ZAROTOR-728484 format. One line per field, with one value per atom (N, C-alpha, C): x, z, y; residue number from 1. Coordinates in nm, 3 decimals, padded with zeros to 5 digits. Layout:
<rs>
X: c(X_...)
Z: c(Z_...)
Y: c(Y_...)
drenza: c(NUM_...)
</rs>
This chain:
<rs>
X: c(15.445_15.430_15.509_15.587_15.666_15.596_15.610_15.542_15.639_15.608_15.691_15.651_15.521_15.464_15.416_15.425_15.379_15.479_15.482_15.559_15.449_15.471_15.385_15.451_15.397_15.458_15.348_15.390_15.306_15.348_15.271_15.313_15.233_15.293_15.226_15.273_15.239_15.292_15.182_15.062_14.945_14.908_14.788_14.738_14.680_14.642_14.603_14.696_14.744_14.835_14.774_14.858_14.819_14.887_14.814_14.873_14.900_15.024_15.071_15.111_15.036_15.062_15.106_15.220_15.272_15.284_15.221_15.229_15.370_15.430_15.573_15.615_15.564_15.619_15.659_15.765_15.820_15.835_15.897_15.921_15.795_15.692_15.567_15.471_15.510_15.436_15.314_15.352_15.266_15.133_15.157_15.048_14.991_14.868_14.793_14.785_14.889_14.888_14.803_14.771_14.713_14.784_14.916_14.994_14.986_14.992_14.985_14.849_14.744_14.605_14.589_14.639_14.633_14.705_14.825_14.900_14.830_14.778_14.709_14.594_14.518_14.398_14.438_14.547_14.589_14.642_14.711_14.755_14.648_14.546_14.436_14.343_14.323_14.251_14.331_14.464_14.540_14.538_14.548_14.535_14.395_14.290_14.149_14.137_14.198_14.178_14.256_14.353_14.439_14.387_14.351_14.285_14.380_14.510_14.600_14.608_14.531_14.533_14.394_14.396_14.269_14.245_14.340_14.320_14.428_14.402_14.496_14.516_14.641_14.673_14.733_14.687_14.732_14.790_14.914_14.983_15.068_15.127_15.215_15.349_15.389_15.521_15.494_15.603_15.584_15.541_15.582_15.552_15.415_15.369_15.247_15.181_15.060_14.987_14.969_14.899_14.901_14.851_14.928_14.902_14.800_14.738_14.627_14.654_14.577_14.590_14.705_14.745_14.866_14.821_14.838_14.786_14.853_14.983_15.042_14.988_14.940_14.883_14.733_14.667_14.532_14.507_14.611_14.593_14.556_14.611_14.569_14.433_14.371_14.234_14.134_14.039_13.919_13.804_13.680_13.571_13.564_13.569_13.543_13.650_13.775_13.883_13.877_13.836_13.822_13.704_13.592_13.483_13.502_13.561_13.577_13.689_13.791_13.899_13.858_13.750_13.711_13.806_13.835_13.932_13.869_13.954_13.912_13.825_13.719_13.619_13.688_13.784_13.831_13.924_13.991_14.075_14.085_14.000_14.006_13.924_13.828_13.726_13.741_13.854_13.878_13.876_13.922_13.925_13.791_13.678_13.548_13.500_13.570_13.542_13.601_13.690_13.758_13.668_13.655_13.566_13.628_13.761_13.829_13.856_13.871_13.881_14.016_14.013_14.125_14.137_14.258_14.276_14.375_14.335_14.423_14.510_14.647_14.726_14.795_14.750_14.776_14.873_14.979_15.066_15.091_15.114_15.141_15.014_15.041_14.922_14.831_14.705_14.610_14.510_14.546_14.471_14.409_14.294_14.231_14.209_14.257_14.240_14.295_14.400_14.456_14.358_14.282_14.180_14.071_14.033_13.915_13.958_14.085_14.132_14.125_14.167_14.160_14.020_13.929_13.788_13.728_13.781_13.736_13.777_13.878_13.914_13.806_13.815_13.709_13.728_13.842_13.860_14.006_14.023_14.150_14.209_14.330_14.419_14.520_14.517_14.595_14.715_14.821_14.947_14.906_14.959_14.928_14.994_15.060_15.105_15.013_14.908_14.825_14.751_14.734_14.629_14.550_14.417_14.322_14.268_14.245_14.177_14.134_14.043_13.994_14.013_14.138_14.164_14.139_14.052_14.029_13.983_13.907_13.843_13.962_14.080_14.186_14.225_14.200_14.242_14.125_14.023_13.917_13.825_13.837_13.764_13.698_13.638_13.574_13.628_13.603_13.650_13.581_13.648_13.601_13.592_13.650_13.656_13.565_13.458_13.372_13.383_13.469_13.493_13.367_13.282_13.156_13.051_13.080_12.973_13.016_13.144_13.194_13.223_13.276_13.318_13.200_13.088_12.973_12.921_12.930_12.880_12.980_13.107_13.200_13.203_13.183_13.208_13.087_12.976_12.866_12.869_12.751_12.745_12.826_12.818_12.868_13.026_13.088_13.234_13.279_13.203_13.236_13.228_13.123_13.113_13.236_13.259_13.377_13.503_13.537_13.650_13.654_13.545_13.535_13.539_13.472_13.464_13.567_13.641_13.756_13.889_13.881_14.012_14.103_14.042_14.131_14.150_14.261_14.290_14.249_14.220_14.194_14.318_14.367_14.466_14.408_14.491_14.443_14.348_14.376_14.288_14.154_14.134_14.010_13.939_14.015_13.955_13.904_13.960_13.913_13.786_13.784_13.661_13.556_13.582_13.467_13.427_13.496_13.453_13.511_13.610_13.667_13.764_13.838_13.938_13.893_13.937_13.891_13.977_14.107_14.193_14.312_14.380_14.503_14.612_14.731_14.842_14.969_15.075_15.199_15.249_15.311_15.363_15.455_15.540_15.628_15.559_15.442_15.363_15.254_15.249_15.142_15.133_15.241_15.245_15.222_15.277_15.255_15.108_15.044_14.899_14.815_14.845_14.766_14.780_14.905_14.928_14.872_14.871_14.813_14.662_14.596_14.450_14.424_14.503_14.482_14.504_14.601_14.626_14.509_14.453_14.326_14.213_14.192_14.098_14.124_14.244_14.290_14.249_14.243_14.204_14.070_13.977_13.837_13.791_13.672_13.609_13.604_13.665_13.667_13.528_13.430_13.293_13.232_13.247_13.185_13.247_13.381_13.446_13.398_13.388_13.346_13.200_13.112_12.976_12.954_13.028_13.024_13.054_13.160_13.203_13.094_13.036_12.922_12.805_12.770_12.654_12.677_12.792_12.813_12.808_12.861_12.860_12.714_12.629_12.496_12.423_12.461_12.394_12.396_12.488_12.503_12.412_12.352_12.289_12.138_12.103_11.973_11.892_11.759_11.680_11.709_11.694_11.713_11.645_11.512_11.437_11.499_11.540_11.602_11.732_11.815_11.948_11.939_11.845_11.829_11.776_11.695_11.643_11.755_11.849_11.950_12.052_12.069_12.149_12.100_11.969_11.909_11.931_11.907_11.935_12.076_12.174_12.309_12.339_12.283_12.300_12.254_12.128_12.083_12.172_12.220_12.298_12.431_12.482_12.613_12.597_12.469_12.447_12.462_12.491_12.526_12.673_12.755_12.892_12.974_13.083_13.169_13.223_13.246_13.301_13.205_13.075_12.973_12.974_12.985_12.988_13.113_13.231_13.357_13.357_13.315_13.312_13.230_13.113_13.018_13.066_13.111_13.167_13.286_13.372_13.495_13.454_13.352_13.310_13.260_13.174_13.128_13.229_13.330_13.440_13.553_13.538_13.635_13.767_13.784_13.903_13.903_14.014_14.025_13.967_13.894_13.848_13.952_13.938_14.034_13.943_13.923_13.837_13.902_13.818_13.868_13.822_13.750_13.705_13.614_13.523_13.432_13.300)
Z: c(-09.993_-09.919_-09.790_-09.756_-09.641_-09.518_-09.406_-09.282_-09.176_-09.088_-08.977_-08.844_-08.828_-08.703_-08.693_-08.813_-08.808_-08.900_-08.883_-08.961_-09.033_-09.167_-09.241_-09.326_-09.314_-09.387_-09.414_-09.506_-09.549_-09.504_-09.435_-09.396_-09.463_-09.475_-09.526_-09.659_-09.700_-09.815_-09.916_-09.876_-09.954_-10.066_-10.127_-10.226_-10.163_-10.034_-09.963_-09.848_-09.831_-09.726_-09.610_-09.513_-09.399_-09.398_-09.386_-09.366_-09.223_-09.194_-09.053_-09.032_-08.941_-08.906_-08.762_-08.742_-08.604_-08.572_-08.463_-08.413_-08.366_-08.406_-08.381_-08.335_-08.218_-08.148_-08.011_-08.003_-07.873_-07.755_-07.785_-07.678_-07.617_-07.691_-07.649_-07.605_-07.594_-07.570_-07.675_-07.797_-07.912_-07.889_-07.820_-07.813_-07.946_-07.960_-08.085_-08.132_-08.207_-08.247_-08.376_-08.426_-08.545_-08.663_-08.668_-08.778_-08.769_-08.655_-08.646_-08.701_-08.656_-08.695_-08.842_-08.901_-09.049_-09.120_-09.079_-09.139_-09.119_-09.005_-08.980_-09.073_-09.084_-09.175_-09.317_-09.368_-09.509_-09.521_-09.421_-09.440_-09.437_-09.347_-09.332_-09.470_-09.523_-09.650_-09.771_-09.760_-09.868_-09.856_-09.745_-09.725_-09.766_-09.720_-09.758_-09.908_-09.984_-10.128_-10.205_-10.138_-10.202_-10.198_-10.318_-10.324_-10.276_-10.272_-10.212_-10.066_-09.996_-09.846_-09.801_-09.714_-09.664_-09.525_-09.440_-09.307_-09.264_-09.159_-09.117_-08.962_-08.922_-08.778_-08.740_-08.628_-08.579_-08.442_-08.427_-08.298_-08.256_-08.132_-08.098_-08.042_-07.931_-07.880_-07.764_-07.702_-07.590_-07.470_-07.464_-07.351_-07.363_-07.487_-07.494_-07.636_-07.645_-07.764_-07.800_-07.718_-07.722_-07.588_-07.531_-07.392_-07.391_-07.507_-07.506_-07.624_-07.615_-07.712_-07.680_-07.771_-07.761_-07.681_-07.543_-07.454_-07.489_-07.502_-07.533_-07.648_-07.748_-07.865_-07.835_-07.740_-07.710_-07.608_-07.518_-07.410_-07.462_-07.565_-07.603_-07.650_-07.687_-07.745_-07.658_-07.727_-07.660_-07.716_-07.666_-07.720_-07.870_-07.906_-08.049_-08.140_-08.096_-08.172_-08.183_-08.082_-08.086_-08.173_-08.170_-08.241_-08.396_-08.423_-08.566_-08.632_-08.556_-08.625_-08.637_-08.577_-08.586_-08.508_-08.384_-08.294_-08.282_-08.308_-08.303_-08.422_-08.450_-08.553_-08.688_-08.715_-08.853_-08.901_-08.801_-08.851_-08.760_-08.653_-08.568_-08.613_-08.685_-08.721_-08.855_-08.926_-09.062_-09.057_-08.937_-08.928_-08.938_-08.913_-08.919_-09.062_-09.154_-09.299_-09.358_-09.291_-09.345_-09.341_-09.457_-09.469_-09.434_-09.441_-09.406_-09.254_-09.203_-09.055_-09.008_-08.897_-08.830_-08.695_-08.669_-08.536_-08.461_-08.336_-08.249_-08.169_-08.180_-08.098_-07.992_-07.870_-07.761_-07.657_-07.636_-07.530_-07.449_-07.328_-07.242_-07.232_-07.231_-07.205_-07.315_-07.299_-07.403_-07.326_-07.312_-07.226_-07.305_-07.256_-07.319_-07.467_-07.552_-07.693_-07.744_-07.675_-07.714_-07.690_-07.579_-07.552_-07.656_-07.682_-07.777_-07.913_-07.950_-08.084_-08.094_-07.990_-07.983_-07.997_-07.932_-07.944_-08.069_-08.152_-08.290_-08.387_-08.340_-08.422_-08.406_-08.494_-08.489_-08.369_-08.333_-08.204_-08.156_-08.023_-07.962_-07.911_-07.947_-07.888_-07.796_-07.669_-07.573_-07.518_-07.504_-07.433_-07.286_-07.216_-07.069_-06.990_-07.062_-07.000_-07.031_-07.104_-07.146_-07.032_-07.034_-06.938_-07.007_-06.974_-07.044_-06.946_-06.996_-06.911_-06.985_-06.914_-06.974_-06.866_-06.848_-06.737_-06.758_-06.866_-06.902_-06.787_-06.693_-06.591_-06.501_-06.496_-06.429_-06.486_-06.619_-06.692_-06.692_-06.627_-06.630_-06.755_-06.830_-06.953_-06.946_-07.061_-07.072_-07.196_-07.224_-07.348_-07.466_-07.580_-07.697_-07.820_-07.809_-07.930_-07.911_-07.824_-07.812_-07.688_-07.589_-07.468_-07.378_-07.375_-07.294_-07.372_-07.500_-07.573_-07.609_-07.652_-07.687_-07.559_-07.465_-07.339_-07.266_-07.250_-07.187_-07.277_-07.404_-07.495_-07.490_-07.446_-07.438_-07.310_-07.196_-07.071_-06.975_-07.022_-06.938_-06.868_-06.817_-06.758_-06.626_-06.532_-06.410_-06.416_-06.486_-06.501_-06.575_-06.681_-06.759_-06.669_-06.588_-06.497_-06.394_-06.344_-06.253_-06.319_-06.439_-06.504_-06.540_-06.587_-06.634_-06.521_-06.415_-06.300_-06.195_-06.194_-06.102_-06.166_-06.304_-06.382_-06.358_-06.300_-06.278_-06.407_-06.417_-06.533_-06.503_-06.613_-06.614_-06.668_-06.602_-06.664_-06.770_-06.843_-06.957_-06.913_-06.802_-06.752_-06.729_-06.655_-06.626_-06.754_-06.849_-06.977_-07.050_-07.041_-07.112_-07.042_-06.909_-06.844_-06.871_-06.886_-06.905_-07.050_-07.135_-07.284_-07.372_-07.315_-07.397_-07.492_-07.460_-07.545_-07.582_-07.694_-07.739_-07.668_-07.642_-07.592_-07.536_-07.432_-07.374_-07.405_-07.451_-07.477_-07.414_-07.397_-07.343_-07.435_-07.371_-07.441_-07.560_-07.542_-07.653_-07.764_-07.743_-07.852_-07.919_-07.883_-07.914_-08.071_-08.127_-08.281_-08.351_-08.297_-08.363_-08.364_-08.250_-08.245_-08.331_-08.335_-08.398_-08.557_-08.598_-08.737_-08.787_-08.694_-08.721_-08.741_-08.651_-08.673_-08.797_-08.834_-08.960_-09.086_-09.064_-09.175_-09.184_-09.078_-09.087_-09.160_-09.123_-09.198_-09.335_-09.376_-09.510_-09.597_-09.535_-09.606_-09.644_-09.579_-09.598_-09.713_-09.764_-09.870_-09.832_-09.913_-09.877_-09.862_-09.945_-09.939_-09.809_-09.766_-09.652_-09.518_-09.523_-09.418_-09.397_-09.514_-09.508_-09.458_-09.513_-09.463_-09.325_-09.265_-09.122_-09.047_-09.084_-09.012_-09.017_-09.132_-09.140_-09.061_-09.060_-08.989_-08.838_-08.789_-08.647_-08.592_-08.676_-08.641_-08.640_-08.737_-08.747_-08.618_-08.560_-08.442_-08.317_-08.327_-08.221_-08.241_-08.368_-08.410_-08.447_-08.485_-08.529_-08.435_-08.436_-08.364_-08.411_-08.324_-08.358_-08.490_-08.503_-08.618_-08.748_-08.737_-08.864_-08.897_-08.787_-08.815_-08.868_-08.818_-08.873_-09.013_-09.045_-09.185_-09.281_-09.246_-09.316_-09.340_-09.235_-09.237_-09.334_-09.331_-09.421_-09.571_-09.598_-09.741_-09.777_-09.695_-09.729_-09.749_-09.661_-09.672_-09.809_-09.852_-09.983_-10.088_-10.075_-10.179_-10.209_-10.102_-10.127_-10.213_-10.229_-10.313_-10.461_-10.489_-10.624_-10.639_-10.543_-10.546_-10.589_-10.658_-10.692_-10.565_-10.461_-10.345_-10.270_-10.281_-10.223_-10.292_-10.420_-10.500_-10.473_-10.465_-10.442_-10.300_-10.198_-10.057_-10.034_-10.092_-10.061_-10.156_-10.274_-10.358_-10.296_-10.237_-10.170_-10.047_-09.981_-09.858_-09.898_-10.005_-10.056_-10.109_-10.168_-10.228_-10.132_-10.006_-09.890_-09.938_-09.984_-10.011_-09.956_-09.958_-09.914_-10.018_-09.990_-10.085_-10.143_-10.263_-10.324_-10.356_-10.259_-10.273_-10.371_-10.447_-10.540_-10.490_-10.383_-10.318_-10.416_-10.472_-10.564_-10.564)
Y: c(06.114_06.238_06.228_06.328_06.331_06.396_06.351_06.398_06.432_06.520_06.557_06.500_06.473_06.435_06.291_06.221_06.089_06.002_05.871_05.781_05.692_05.678_05.600_05.496_05.363_05.259_05.153_05.063_04.955_04.818_04.725_04.611_04.492_04.368_04.256_04.223_04.096_04.045_03.990_03.990_03.943_04.037_04.012_04.095_04.225_04.216_04.336_04.362_04.476_04.500_04.590_04.612_04.695_04.828_04.933_05.071_05.092_05.126_05.146_05.294_05.355_05.499_05.515_05.565_05.583_05.732_05.772_05.914_05.933_06.048_06.062_06.201_06.236_06.357_06.305_06.234_06.168_06.263_06.383_06.476_06.529_06.532_06.583_06.469_06.352_06.231_06.222_06.254_06.251_06.335_06.449_06.545_06.578_06.593_06.598_06.749_06.787_06.926_06.940_07.056_07.078_07.013_07.033_06.969_06.821_06.756_06.610_06.569_06.629_06.589_06.611_06.720_06.731_06.622_06.592_06.488_06.349_06.324_06.196_06.185_06.286_06.284_06.255_06.321_06.303_06.157_06.097_05.954_05.863_05.892_05.790_05.792_05.910_05.919_05.853_05.872_05.809_05.653_05.602_05.452_05.410_05.491_05.450_05.442_05.535_05.538_05.437_05.371_05.275_05.135_05.082_04.949_04.842_04.861_04.763_04.751_04.838_04.847_04.795_04.699_04.645_04.691_04.733_04.764_04.864_04.938_05.039_05.026_05.029_05.022_05.166_05.209_05.345_05.314_05.370_05.339_05.465_05.453_05.559_05.491_05.539_05.480_05.395_05.330_05.250_05.329_05.461_05.539_05.601_05.633_05.707_05.681_05.633_05.639_05.793_05.866_06.007_06.062_06.154_06.200_06.309_06.352_06.454_06.544_06.651_06.763_06.852_06.936_07.015_07.145_07.135_07.243_07.373_07.383_07.530_07.591_07.529_07.601_07.623_07.562_07.582_07.690_07.713_07.808_07.955_08.014_08.145_08.171_08.066_08.078_08.145_08.224_08.269_08.188_08.214_08.146_08.167_08.293_08.323_08.278_08.276_08.221_08.073_08.004_07.859_07.819_07.898_07.861_07.901_08.016_08.059_07.979_07.932_07.865_07.704_07.669_07.524_07.436_07.481_07.406_07.266_07.163_07.025_06.991_07.069_07.042_07.020_07.102_07.112_06.996_06.917_06.818_06.689_06.684_06.568_06.452_06.473_06.366_06.311_06.342_06.286_06.135_06.086_05.938_05.876_05.952_05.899_05.886_05.948_05.933_05.801_05.737_05.626_05.498_05.429_05.323_05.188_05.182_05.061_05.052_04.932_04.926_04.989_05.066_05.124_05.061_05.007_04.935_05.028_05.063_05.141_05.034_05.045_04.969_05.060_05.041_05.139_05.083_05.151_05.134_05.256_05.253_05.374_05.464_05.593_05.674_05.704_05.701_05.739_05.833_05.957_06.051_06.164_06.204_06.326_06.290_06.377_06.368_06.229_06.174_06.043_05.937_05.944_05.844_05.855_05.985_06.005_05.954_05.984_05.931_05.783_05.710_05.565_05.524_05.592_05.547_05.576_05.663_05.683_05.566_05.488_05.375_05.264_05.167_05.056_04.968_04.936_04.866_04.890_04.858_04.898_04.768_04.744_04.643_04.703_04.676_04.753_04.657_04.722_04.664_04.658_04.576_04.565_04.695_04.779_04.899_05.016_05.004_05.116_05.164_05.298_05.368_05.468_05.464_05.546_05.646_05.767_05.873_05.991_06.066_06.196_06.298_06.355_06.446_06.587_06.619_06.755_06.846_06.782_06.868_06.927_06.869_06.922_07.063_07.084_07.205_07.307_07.277_07.379_07.367_07.259_07.237_07.100_07.063_06.928_06.866_06.736_06.675_06.743_06.760_06.819_06.736_06.618_06.523_06.395_06.415_06.294_06.221_06.266_06.191_06.179_06.272_06.257_06.174_06.146_06.080_05.933_05.918_05.775_05.698_05.765_05.683_05.625_05.689_05.622_05.504_05.520_05.403_05.297_05.323_05.211_05.144_05.224_05.170_05.179_05.246_05.264_05.405_05.442_05.574_05.593_05.493_05.516_05.523_05.430_05.436_05.561_05.601_05.721_05.840_05.849_05.976_05.964_05.850_05.839_05.896_05.847_05.884_06.033_06.082_06.219_06.330_06.286_06.379_06.375_06.264_06.250_06.253_06.235_06.240_06.117_06.015_05.897_05.820_05.747_05.664_05.517_05.449_05.311_05.239_05.129_05.046_04.956_04.893_04.808_04.697_04.634_04.532_04.576_04.693_04.749_04.787_04.848_04.894_04.770_04.657_04.548_04.491_04.492_04.456_04.537_04.663_04.760_04.770_04.700_04.703_04.799_04.886_04.993_04.929_04.828_04.764_04.620_04.572_04.441_04.333_04.354_04.264_04.334_04.264_04.316_04.207_04.259_04.170_04.227_04.135_04.187_04.293_04.398_04.509_04.480_04.365_04.336_04.262_04.229_04.163_04.254_04.380_04.468_04.472_04.514_04.533_04.401_04.297_04.164_04.122_04.142_04.106_04.201_04.337_04.420_04.401_04.379_04.352_04.214_04.119_03.993_04.005_04.094_04.108_04.181_04.278_04.346_04.253_04.155_04.057_03.975_03.925_03.844_03.919_04.040_04.132_04.139_04.150_04.171_04.050_03.934_03.809_03.790_03.881_03.865_03.955_03.945_04.020_04.167_04.256_04.396_04.459_04.431_04.483_04.440_04.310_04.261_04.334_04.361_04.426_04.568_04.628_04.779_04.790_04.691_04.701_04.670_04.572_04.539_04.663_04.737_04.857_04.960_04.980_05.076_05.043_04.918_04.877_04.875_04.834_04.839_04.989_05.080_05.221_05.277_05.227_05.260_05.220_05.102_05.051_05.149_05.241_05.347_05.475_05.471_05.596_05.571_05.451_05.424_05.335_05.344_05.247_05.097_04.998_04.865_04.814_04.856_04.811_04.860_04.996_05.057_04.994_04.973_04.908_04.769_04.689_04.558_04.558_04.657_04.669_04.705_04.795_04.830_04.703_04.634_04.518_04.415_04.396_04.302_04.334_04.462_04.507_04.484_04.525_04.498_04.350_04.265_04.120_04.077_04.122_04.089_04.143_04.262_04.326_04.238_04.185_04.111_03.984_03.937_03.823_03.861_03.996_04.028_04.053_04.007_04.028_03.898_03.919_03.811_03.731_03.813_03.749_03.658_03.689_03.599_03.463_03.468_03.342_03.263_03.335_03.274_03.209_03.287_03.251_03.118_03.119_03.014_02.887_02.918_02.812_02.738_02.825_02.766_02.688_02.733_02.654_02.514_02.513_02.377_02.289_02.353_02.273_02.252_02.298_02.271_02.317_02.441_02.509_02.657_02.714_02.857_02.950_03.048_03.136_03.234_03.273_03.365_03.494_03.576_03.690_03.801_03.863_03.960_04.102_04.110_04.238_04.316_04.232_04.293_04.220)
drenza: c(1_1_1_2_2_2_3_3_3_4_4_4_5_5_5_6_6_6_7_7_7_8_8_8_9_9_9_10_10_10_11_11_11_12_12_12_13_13_13_14_14_14_15_15_15_16_16_16_17_17_17_18_18_18_19_19_19_20_20_20_21_21_21_22_22_22_23_23_23_24_24_24_25_25_25_26_26_26_27_27_27_28_28_28_29_29_29_30_30_30_31_31_31_32_32_32_33_33_33_34_34_34_35_35_35_36_36_36_37_37_37_38_38_38_39_39_39_40_40_40_41_41_41_42_42_42_43_43_43_44_44_44_45_45_45_46_46_46_47_47_47_48_48_48_49_49_49_50_50_50_51_51_51_52_52_52_53_53_53_54_54_54_55_55_55_56_56_56_57_57_57_58_58_58_59_59_59_60_60_60_61_61_61_62_62_62_63_63_63_64_64_64_65_65_65_66_66_66_67_67_67_68_68_68_69_69_69_70_70_70_71_71_71_72_72_72_73_73_73_74_74_74_75_75_75_76_76_76_77_77_77_78_78_78_79_79_79_80_80_80_81_81_81_82_82_82_83_83_83_84_84_84_85_85_85_86_86_86_87_87_87_88_88_88_89_89_89_90_90_90_91_91_91_92_92_92_93_93_93_94_94_94_95_95_95_96_96_96_97_97_97_98_98_98_99_99_99_100_100_100_101_101_101_102_102_102_103_103_103_104_104_104_105_105_105_106_106_106_107_107_107_108_108_108_109_109_109_110_110_110_111_111_111_112_112_112_113_113_113_114_114_114_115_115_115_116_116_116_117_117_117_118_118_118_119_119_119_120_120_120_121_121_121_122_122_122_123_123_123_124_124_124_125_125_125_126_126_126_127_127_127_128_128_128_129_129_129_130_130_130_131_131_131_132_132_132_133_133_133_134_134_134_135_135_135_136_136_136_137_137_137_138_138_138_139_139_139_140_140_140_141_141_141_142_142_142_143_143_143_144_144_144_145_145_145_146_146_146_147_147_147_148_148_148_149_149_149_150_150_150_151_151_151_152_152_152_153_153_153_154_154_154_155_155_155_156_156_156_157_157_157_158_158_158_159_159_159_160_160_160_161_161_161_162_162_162_163_163_163_164_164_164_165_165_165_166_166_166_167_167_167_168_168_168_169_169_169_170_170_170_171_171_171_172_172_172_173_173_173_174_174_174_175_175_175_176_176_176_177_177_177_178_178_178_179_179_179_180_180_180_181_181_181_182_182_182_183_183_183_184_184_184_185_185_185_186_186_186_187_187_187_188_188_188_189_189_189_190_190_190_191_191_191_192_192_192_193_193_193_194_194_194_195_195_195_196_196_196_197_197_197_198_198_198_199_199_199_200_200_200_201_201_201_202_202_202_203_203_203_204_204_204_205_205_205_206_206_206_207_207_207_208_208_208_209_209_209_210_210_210_211_211_211_212_212_212_213_213_213_214_214_214_215_215_215_216_216_216_217_217_217_218_218_218_219_219_219_220_220_220_221_221_221_222_222_222_223_223_223_224_224_224_225_225_225_226_226_226_227_227_227_228_228_228_229_229_229_230_230_230_231_231_231_232_232_232_233_233_233_234_234_234_235_235_235_236_236_236_237_237_237_238_238_238_239_239_239_240_240_240_241_241_241_242_242_242_243_243_243_244_244_244_245_245_245_246_246_246_247_247_247_248_248_248_249_249_249_250_250_250_251_251_251_252_252_252_253_253_253_254_254_254_255_255_255_256_256_256_257_257_257_258_258_258_259_259_259_260_260_260_261_261_261_262_262_262)
</rs>
């Protein structure tokens, strides 16, 4: 499938490869238009359905991961037109349907919707040039894609309130200290590091990878006792998989496992 607002390719040489999606509206600093979000959703679901893909990396440009939503197209909306058209609701959260890991590789600005999109990924690897922020208050609005909900879970109430109410940006080092990003790397090593992380994940058992993702996300929604109970059932369930027998057998035989992702 051809796209106008994103670039899609496959990386890697193993039995499971990495799907790479690059946001590609450079003149608009990758502003997240309806068309871009539709295309992104289609590409994510296609990679998720492909048994040859084990992990997905989502990135932007050196200057901007995504500088926010597409303001010119949002300006004419009224309450009813935004509500009836499903503004944001209709195409921004397709990423949450993806069962395989999605890594955000962020350089430059990740502001507003760009920051929210990065937080919807499973973890963020940031270039040392990255800047994160939720400046919607400057526009007379509030975040609409989870900024007031995911940001406090990532960085805590006080820092989230600071960012949301003053519109200040965090640099990559502060974002790592706050827990919003998993690691910070030199800008020229960003894609090398992100693709290497994806390649590592690709080498593990697919069912284990997907269940870990599901369970960590559950941890933010369920009480501890319920989450641990579900984890225990999934732990037991994997003892019926080929990969469990292969992984433990390989450990005892002191060799690398050859997972079949089943």
